[in-house]
ROTORDREN-291958 format. One record per residue (C-alpha): x, y negated, z negated. Coordinates in steps of 0.02 Angstrom, whole numbers, padded with zeros to 5 digits, always signed. Example, Ala and Ser with C-alpha at 12.3 -4.5 7.8 and 13.67 -1.06 7.14 Angstrom:
BEGIN
+00615+00225-00390 +00684+00053-00357 
This chain:
BEGIN
-01848-01529+04361 -01921-01355+04333 -01828-01199+04279 -01803-01066+04409 -01930-00933+04404 -01867-00764+04316 -01828-00622+04425 -01974-00498+04434 -01961-00339+04337 -01944-00180+04442 -02120-00121+04492 -02164+00049+04423 -02190+00195+04546 -02358+00281+04580 -02343+00390+04418 -02313+00231+04320 -02127+00264+04281 -02015+00116+04315 -01861+00153+04425 -01697+00178+04328 -01589+00028+04302 -01421+00034+04395 -01271-00026+04293 -01196-00187+04336 -01027-00194+04428 -00931-00248+04273 -00993-00097+04171 -00960+00017+04313 -00786-00054+04329 -00752-00022+04140 -00819+00154+04145 -00706+00194+04301 -00552+00125+04213 -00591+00223+04055 -00605+00385+04156 -00439+00344+04245 -00352+00314+04079 -00420+00477+04004 -00362+00568+04164 -00189+00487+04150 -00165+00534+03970 -00221+00714+04008 -00099+00721+04149 +00045+00652+04049 +00013+00775+03902 -00002+00929+04000 +00124+00883+04136 +00266+00853+04002 +00372+00997+04068 +00385+00909+04239 +00372+00723+04184 +00499+00738+04043 +00656+00777+04148 +00593+00652+04283 +00587+00513+04153 +00749+00557+04078 +00838+00568+04245 +00764+00401+04286 +00831+00307+04129 +00997+00391+04146 +01005+00338+04331 +00971+00154+04273 +01104+00170+04141 +01234+00251+04258 +01197+00148+04415 +01335+00016+04379 +01459+00157+04375 +01410+00223+04543 +01421+00036+04609 +01590+00019+04536 +01644+00184+04623 +01577+00118+04788 +01679-00036+04777 +01825+00073+04750 +01796+00159+04917 +01687+00304+04864 +01513+00323+04958 +01354+00339+04854 +01333+00525+04875 +01509+00558+04815 +01509+00426+04675 +01346+00504+04610 +01425+00678+04616 +01575+00614+04513 +01455+00536+04389 +01349+00690+04372 +01500+00801+04345 +01566+00680+04220 +01395+00685+04124 +01396+00881+04130 +01578+00888+04072 +01550+00768+03926 +01382+00859+03877 +01473+01025+03879 +01629+00970+03781 +01510+00899+03648 +01397+01042+03640 +01549+01170+03621 +01635+01052+03494 +01473+01030+03388 +01392+01200+03403 +01539+01284+03300 +01512+01180+03144 +01321+01181+03162 +01327+01374+03173 +01442+01377+03023 +01315+01276+02924 +01179+01399+02977 +01276+01544+02925 +01321+01467+02760 +01146+01413+02726 +01092+01566+02614 +01244+01551+02504 +01226+01365+02499 +01044+01376+02451 +01088+01492+02308 +01219+01369+02249 +01090+01223+02260 +00966+01327+02157 +01099+01347+02015 +01133+01164+02024 +00950+01115+02018 +00901+01258+01885 +00825+01135+01769 +00705+01070+01900 +00675+01240+01960 +00622+01299+01783 +00497+01159+01772 +00424+01198+01942 +00415+01384+01894 +00316+01347+01734 +00199+01233+01835 +00173+01372+01963 +00136+01503+01831 +00009+01387+01751 -00076+01360+01918 -00074+01547+01945 -00162+01577+01781 -00296+01451+01821 -00325+01532+01993 -00336+01709+01914 -00469+01639+01787 -00572+01546+01922 -00554+01660+02075 -00590+01843+02119 -00482+01976+02033 -00432+02069+02194 -00418+01941+02337 -00386+02013+02508 -00257+01931+02617 -00252+01939+02804 -00080+01921+02884 -00066+01871+03066 +00107+01904+03137 +00162+01787+03280 +00313+01809+03395 +00476+01843+03315 +00608+01714+03281 +00728+01777+03405 +00588+01773+03546 +00539+01599+03500 +00723+01537+03507 +00751+01626+03673 +00595+01549+03748 +00643+01378+03696 +00822+01397+03754 +00758+01455+03929 +00643+01297+03936 +00791+01181+03881 +00907+01249+04011 +00772+01233+04149 +00742+01054+04103 +00920+01007+04098 +00955+01087+04266 +00805+00985+04334 +00855+00827+04258 +01037+00841+04325 +00977+00875+04509 +00859+00721+04493 +00993+00618+04419 +01100+00652+04562 +00972+00610+04695 +00924+00450+04600 +01099+00389+04599 +01139+00443+04778 +00978+00395+04864 +00875+00286+04750 +00940+00124+04820 +00920+00177+05004 +00741+00231+04961 +00700+00067+04881 +00768-00028+05027 +00661+00074+05150 +00498+00043+05054 +00537-00142+05042 +00587-00147+05225 +00412-00084+05277 +00336-00243+05213 +00267-00359+05351 +00293-00519+05259 +00466-00587+05229 +00408-00672+05073 +00348-00507+05004 +00511-00425+05052 +00620-00559+04959 +00492-00564+04809 +00489-00370+04781 +00686-00361+04816 +00714-00498+04684 +00600-00413+04568 +00678-00237+04589 +00850-00318+04564 +00797-00413+04410 +00716-00261+04328 +00865-00145+04359 +00983-00272+04298 +00891-00302+04138 +00855-00121+04098 +01031-00067+04140 +01100-00198+04021 +00975-00153+03881 +01008+00030+03890 +01191+00007+03893 +01186-00108+03744 +01083+00010+03642 +01195+00156+03687 +01356+00060+03636 +01278+00013+03473 +01223+00194+03434 +01399+00258+03483 +01474+00132+03362 +01350+00187+03225 +01391+00369+03259 +01579+00330+03242 +01554+00230+03086 +01455+00370+03011 +01584+00502+03053 +01721+00393+02975 +01617+00367+02819 +01577+00549+02797 +01760+00595+02819 +01805+00463+02690 +01681+00534+02566 +01738+00711+02591 +01586+00784+02681 +01637+00929+02796 +01611+00914+02983 +01597+00723+02997 +01586+00732+03185 +01423+00829+03173 +01344+00693+03060 +01411+00553+03165 +01332+00632+03324 +01162+00664+03234 +01162+00485+03175 +01204+00415+03348 +01068+00519+03433 +00934+00500+03312 +00962+00308+03303 +00866+00293+03471 +00714+00329+03364 +00694+00173+03256 +00629+00193+03076 +00607+00381+03089 +00772+00435+03151 +00877+00354+03017 +00760+00422+02887 +00787+00598+02953 +00973+00574+02947 +00970+00510+02775 +00872+00663+02710 +00991+00778+02805 +01144+00696+02728 +01067+00700+02556 +01041+00888+02576 +01221+00910+02650 +01284+00813+02498 +01187+00925+02372 +01250+01079+02455 +01434+01015+02455 +01469+00923+02290 +01437+00961+02115 +01393+00806+02018 +01235+00700+02060 +01342+00548+02085 +01433+00632+02224 +01285+00705+02304 +01212+00531+02326 +01363+00451+02406 +01337+00509+02581 +01152+00460+02603 +01185+00292+02512 +01336+00254+02625 +01226+00294+02783 +01083+00185+02721 +01208+00041+02706 +01281+00072+02885 +01104+00086+02959 +01045-00071+02866 +01193-00169+02927 +01165-00111+03105 +00975-00133+03110 +00968-00307+03023 +01132-00387+03085 +01212-00298+03229 +01059-00254+03334 +00961-00422+03323 +01128-00519+03352 +01173-00424+03517 +01002-00355+03581 +00894-00505+03517 +00972-00618+03650 +00921-00508+03793 +00766-00420+03730 +00673-00417+03556 +00529-00289+03552 +00382-00311+03433 +00403-00186+03286 +00221-00139+03293 +00233-00101+03470 +00393+00005+03444 +00312+00106+03309 +00151+00140+03403 +00265+00187+03550 +00353+00311+03444 +00197+00383+03379 +00118+00401+03553 +00267+00466+03647 +00304+00591+03497 +00129+00655+03498 +00138+00672+03689 +00306+00755+03714 +00370+00793+03544 +00551+00749+03493 +00616+00709+03664 +00467+00590+03685 +00508+00501+03518 +00687+00486+03585 +00623+00405+03751 +00488+00304+03666 +00589+00140+03639 +00682+00149+03812 +00510+00169+03900 +00432+00031+03803 +00582-00080+03849 +00569-00030+04033 +00383-00067+04027 +00406-00238+03941 +00544-00291+04074 +00425-00242+04214 +00284-00345+04141 +00399-00500+04108 +00465-00490+04288 +00287-00481+04365 +00175-00633+04347 +00004-00558+04310 +00074-00444+04173 +00167-00579+04080 +00041-00588+03944 +00058-00406+03906 +00254-00426+03900 +00228-00569+03772 +00134-00456+03660 +00266-00321+03670 +00409-00438+03620 +00513-00588+03661 +00550-00605+03848 +00735-00590+03907 +00822-00755+03959 +00867-00690+04136 +00750-00791+04253 +00674-00711+04407 +00752-00844+04518 +00899-00857+04647 +00932-00772+04807 +01092-00676+04779 +01004-00542+04672 +00895-00495+04817 +01030-00434+04922 +01050-00257+04851 +00868-00214+04900 +00839-00328+05043 +00945-00230+05165 +01129-00271+05135 +01247-00140+05050 +01282-00232+04889 
């Protein structure tokens, strides 16, 4: 049996130059996918002012959707139930902001005097640093020029920066609340409309079941994490009150909010409590009590409570969690870091519920035990009211 003849090489043209070799279809596909990923990253980064309130409103709608469903069962239509929920969110946020802004402003006003007190308490360390600084300046004066010229570039004032950030925050909050209302009032109807346009009955049932499973798992995960963070905040506030640190509600709220950022959030709270303890107490032993107590609480929460409760439903890969925090923190700053883990959990749940993406979901962590089977879950999206 003879081997097949090799394909002839492309013939050169009249000038003796061979024609260009066209890329194979796989190489062309990889190039197109790469360009698409770069364009997507570019859009996500520069569109953060629009995408951030949309993502936050979508996650809050998944968390608060069971409340709207419960109000519907009590006789309130979706549009009225959504209005009640949004008004409740605004009221709770306003009360929390009003309650916590007063002690936060008091700490800011006391900061210069507290810094002076801290300098007195740490005078020995300061003297050592001053001697090291003077020695460094002497070395620089010997090695460097005698009359160096400094160029000072003045940026916008602090008041202007605070005003611009405040305006941006208020605009994003208003956009987020409006979107939250529409997601709660019209999200289910929009989903039913999209699924109803499918021609195949099997496709309608499959995607209705897929949407119901994804919504159920995401709502359960977000609610569980929120309850755990609230408990951690209450425990932190009680512990700070017990050790005598002023404004325990402020530290409890800070601990509960920043606990949405694994690894980094508790570390930031520990540093802040250490500074607050140093500014409040006199002896080194008393200064170390607040951060040590918080480290004990967050260790108990991270190694016992969260794995025991959340691990039964969804266990995320720590590597994927850390990479997600770095990525979204780089993309959207602190709000992106806060949303990194919920976004990763949503993406993993979607991958687990969709067959072709189950391998990706397995890399991101352990799959939830809720199976994608049964017919009753398809009812909310297949056309019935609930």
